N, C-alpha and C positions, 0 to 999 in steps of 0.2 A: 912497478905494481904487475902483477900477472893478472890479465884480463879474464882469462879463463877462470883460473881459481875465484876470483872476486864474483862473477856471474854466477858459478855454480854453488858458490854459499848464498848468492842472493835467491837462485832457486829452491835450494833447499830450506831457505826459511818461508816460502809461501806456503800457507796452510794447505793440507791434503795432497801435497806433492812429496810423495817419499821416493826412494831411490829407484824403484821400477819405473814409476811415471816420469821422473827426470830423464832416465834413460830412454824411454819411449819419445819423449819430447824432442832430445837433442838426435835421435836418429831420423825424425821427420823434418826437422827444421833446423837450418844452418844457424850457428850461434850469432853472426853477425846480423842475419835476418831476425833472428829473435830480438835482438838488442834494438832494431829499428821498429818494433812493432808499437803501435799505440793502444790505446784501451780497446777500440773497437776491433783490431785484430786479435786481441787477446779474449775478447767475447765469442770471436768467431771459432776459436779453437776450444770453448766450453768452459774457461776460466769464469769464475764468479767475480762480483764486485769486491769483496772481501780479499780475494787472491790477488786481483789487479792493483788493488790499492797497497797491499803489502809488497807487490813486486816493484812497484814506482817509489815506494816510502820504506825501504828496507831498515830494520833495526841496525844500525853502525856498531852498537855495543857488542853486537855477538861477531860482526863480520871483521871489523878493524883489529880488534885483539887477535883474531886467528891469523890474519894475514901478517900481523908483526910477529907473531909466533914463529912463523915461517921463514922470517928473515935472521933469526939467531942461529947462532952456530950448532951444529949438530941438529937441526930441524930442517923437515922438507914438507912441502905441501906437494902432493904427486896427484893430479887430475886425471880424468879419463881421456883428455887430448894430450896428455904428456906422453912423450916417447918412451919413459921409463914406467909406465903404469904396466903392472905385471900381467902379462899376456893371458894366462889361465884365468885368472881372476876376471878379466873381461869377458870371458865367455859364458858366466854364468848370470842367471837371470837375476834383476835386483842387484848387479854390482855397483858398489859403493862409487859415486861420481867423484868423491874426494876422499884422498887418503892423507892422514896426517902421521908422518914417520920421523922417529928418532933411530939414529945410528946409521947402520949399513944398508940405505935403500936398493942397493944392486941386489941384495941378498933376496929382495921380494921376487927377482925373476930367475932365482936358482931352483934347481929339482928339489922339492920338499916332500916329507912325509908328515902328517900330521899324527900326534898321539894325543889321545884324549882319555879321560875316564872320571870316575868319581873323586869328589873333593875329600870324601871322608874314606879313604882306600885302607885296605888290610896291608901287612907286611908282605904278602904274596904279591898284590898289584904294586907295591912300591919297588920291590925288587925288579919284576918284570919290565916295569916302565923305564927303569935305569939301564937295564940290560939292552932293550931294542933302541933306546935313545942313543946310547954308546955306538951299537953297531952299525946305525944308520949314519951317524957322523963319520964313523970311520969310513964307511963306503962312499962319501962324497955327498951324501944328502944334507940337508938342513932339516931341523926338526921342529915343526910347528905346532903350536899349542896355545892355551888361552891364559896364561899366568895365574889360574886359580890355584887354590889350595889342593893337596892330595897328588893325583896322577899328574896333572899339568905342571905343577911345581917339580915333581921329581923328575920328569923328562927335561924340563929346561935346565935343571941343576946339573943333570948327568951330562948333557951336552957341553955345558961350561966346563965341567971339570975335566973333560978331554980335550979342551980348547977348539971343540967343533962349533958350528953355527947353528942358531937356533932364532925362532922369530916367536914374538909374544903378541898376540892379539888381542886387545883391550875392549872391554865394552862400555868404556869411559874415556874422558880426555886426558892427555898425556901429563897435563899437568898436576895431576893426582893420581899416583898409582894406587890401584886397588887390585886385591886386598893390601893393606899397610904393611902385613907379615911378609910380603913378598917384594917390598921396596929394594932391600938390599941385593935380591935376586935379580931385579930388573936393572940394577946398575951393573951387576956382574954380566949380565947378557950384552950390554952394550961395552962394557971393557973388554970382552973377547969378539969383537967384531960383531956382535947380533943386532938384533932390529926389533923395536917396538913399534907397533902400527895400529891405527884405529881409525874408524869413519866419524868420529864424533870430535866437535870442535874441544881445543885444548882444556878449556874450563868446564866441559860436561860433567856433572858429577855421576858416581855409579847409581844406576837406575835398574831395578831387577829386569824390567822389560826389556832393556836394551841387550842383555846378555845372550838371550837366544838368537838375537840377531847377529851378533858377531860370529856366530858359530859357522853361519854360511860363509863368512870370510876365511876362517880356518880351513874348511874343507875346500872351498874355491881357490885358494893359493896352492893347494896340495896335489899330487899326483894320486895320493891315497890316504885313507884315514885308518889308523889302527886304533880299537878300542881296547884298552887294557882291561878294564874293571868298570863294572857299572850296573847299578841297580835298575830296577824296571822304569823308575820316575827320574834318572840321571839325565842331566842336560847334554851328556854326551851322546844319547841316541838320536838327539836331534840333528848333532853335526853328522852323524852316519848317514840319516836321513837325507840332509842336504848332499852328502856326498853321492849317495845313489842317484839323486835327481839331477846331480852335475854330471852325471856319467864317469864317476871316479871309482876306484876300488876302494871297496870295504873289507877290512880284517879285524878279526876279533879273538882274543885269548880265552881259552876256556878255563874254567876253575871249579873249584869245591863246590859240589851239589848243595852242601850245606850252608854255603856262604851267600848271603843275601847280595852281595857285590857281583856276584856272577851271573845273575839271573838275566841282567841286559845283555851280556854279552851271549849266553846261550839262546836268548830269543833271536839275536841277531845271525847266528850260527844256522838257526832253524830257518830263518827268513832266506838264507843264501849267502851270508857273509863267509870268506872263506877261513877255516880254523887254521890258526898258526902255531907252530911249536918253538920256531926260532926266527932270526932274521933273515935267513934265506928263503923261507917261504913267502915272506913279503918281497923282498928285494927281486926273486926270479919271477914275480908275477905282477911286476909294475911295467907298463910300457916306458921306452925310452931310457931304462935303464944304463943302455949302452952309451948314452949321450952324456952322462954326468960329469964326465972329466972334459968336455969340450969347452969351448969359449960361450960365455953366457948369450951371445947374439946367435951362435950356431945352435944352443939349445932352443932358443926363440924360434929359430927358423924351421927346425925338425917339428916342434909342436905346432906350429902355424900349419904345417903340410899335415899334420896327424889329426889334430882336434877340430873338429867342425865347428864352425860358428853357429849360433842359433839364428834362425829366422827372425829378421826384423818384425817387432810387432807394430800395432797401430798407436799413434801418438798420445792416446789417453787409455787409461785402465778403468776409466768411469763406466763403462758399459760391458766391462768384463763380466763372464760369468763365474760366480763364487765357485771355489774348489768344494767346498762344505756348504751346500745350499740349505740343509738343515738348520746347522749351526747359525748361519749368517742371517737366517729367518727370525733367529730368537734375539738379535742383536738390533736395537734401534737407536734412536738419535739421542737418547738418555742413558748415562753410564749403568752397566750391568756388571756385577763381580763375578770374578771366577767361580767362587763357591756356588753362587747362584746358577750359574750355567752349568757346571759340573751335575747340580742338583736336577736340573731340567733335560739335560741330555742323558744323564746315565753314563758319562763317559768317565774315565780315569783322569787325574789332573793332568799327568803326563800326557796322555792323548790328546787332551782337550788343549793344552798349551801349544802343541804342534799344530793342530787345526787353526788355532787363531792366530798363530804366526805366519801360516799359509794365507789366511786372508788378509793380514797386516800386510806381507808382502805384495799383495794384489793392489795395495792401496785402497782396500774397501772398508776397513776398519781403523780406528786408531786406539791405543792404548793410553788412559790417561788418570792418572792418581789410583792405579791398581785395577780400574775397570775398563771396560771395552764399550766403544759406540761406533756407529757408522760413520764413515768419511762423508758420504753424499746423502 
């Protein structure tokens, strides 16, 4: 049994410890040291009685099935101590400590371009998603997206059709492909040497709050993100924002001024995303393109020499300053709905969700039953 995977799954089960806090703990405390801690040591680093109890008495019904899943043919659990953990993803804030992978795990280290957009897209958006996915695969890139309906699905399908490589990042466990309409597409991705990946345990059902979280993985795995079509409320704008925060390139395709699906792309372009008209516009403006035909290890070495690691942060986010203090001050220890927060803040729902996700990734708030409350 993999000691690291089991320990990380135990950590992720501890209440109020998200990916960000787990990463901070592991930066400050050696894993073997952590395993030797008694209750007093955990109190000393700020854990509560409830957290300590869960650490020493984890619910094996979640851990054991996940570890057993990793032993099955075609499945892998790749954790942050694993040599095959994708280097670019490890550089982002809140990098997932554990990844559940089906298919070609080596592909996670391959140079990737993310293609994202609206679930309900126009024929125009469908055409350009397929065009860019085909061109990127032909140039040697893997195409990364979220297996959602619309632009995501068109991008994956185009990659499969040209026998290219594509990576689908899911917002739920891999024992249940969501949406169901894309199950055959998921099988086709695996059949052509592609990859399915998620941070959620295999039996985790699809939960709306988890899908914005998976967007940071889509952009984090990729050298660049291309937004094909997006309304102002599209989740793909969250992916673009993550890409910018991760110091990755963001590109957007212009559209018809009368098309609501173009408003998000036009907004990105106004904010500095590069307007693209063909695949060359993207490929020539991505660092490291000259290394796409090198061995994967050589690509890793180049990326390590070029992409700076973030500075280590303190071992707890408990005392972190909220990114959005006005919003945080409205959230107490009792659940409050998104609708109520939208009314009280005057923010548009898409903007509100982005700010809520920022606070969630700081491990300052929790999403439960469609509402939000403070972690601490």
